Steps between C-alpha positions, in 0.01 A plus 500: 500500500608539858389777726817520706731684264618532147759230570472170317549314831164422663483605865337293773416648840517227762323576829627232734607510866689171524863551399549140383200516268596844375855387421375188320243689290755771417753237394251315278367812331832681455660185360229507234552865413241680710587804713371461856414767755419390852273640770527310832170612648163657429592858588808493281293362214227764526767770521635374165156540342509867598862575403610284210402384154291183483683176429399260224375244755459464878555189715313554826492297820185512715671476841709816534607719789336844545231455233364173369542402138127547451527859628795556266297352216218750568750788508655393170164461328392846622811667349413591138850450355527157659151363429597303190808333648449122528517387861591141583429406857792281610406371844482202734138593570299257292168544676221513238349813658837679472528407135149631432565820696830566320352448155197710590732784608690486174767228513573366153632159607551303821801273556540300819835448674693285475530554127721353231734739320360379167141576601596844628685581176215372281248706696711818488568451126127462434452861610821670381730396223794284590810712451780387278765328707748494215813705570544800276803480274792712607605776267871501422677808627731675249 
């Protein structure tokens, strides 16, 4: 189902400049079986759209260094291979006009910081399947 790879582990690209938030989101998602890639700014994120396979989902902040999240959103939506990737805006910017602008530009969902881990996980899982968090049985070595 995912666009990122043939792997069974769904990949989330997190575009977030605050280290504390990035570490928290990575911890939450990886603990629940998602693979997380991180871009710390807008330029890094747009570079990924030009050089890598699309992820299964993108978490995107609006306030980013070098390029705003809205500029990154436009770049993603103008890249054919990335156009169908769900994009969840995860931002402290809750201004109604920002929400309208983001959804008009192609954001799939809009979550305001601070967020609860449960709400983040439910929202992510509504767009990509929740991976199995069960450990795989070990095969006995002869």
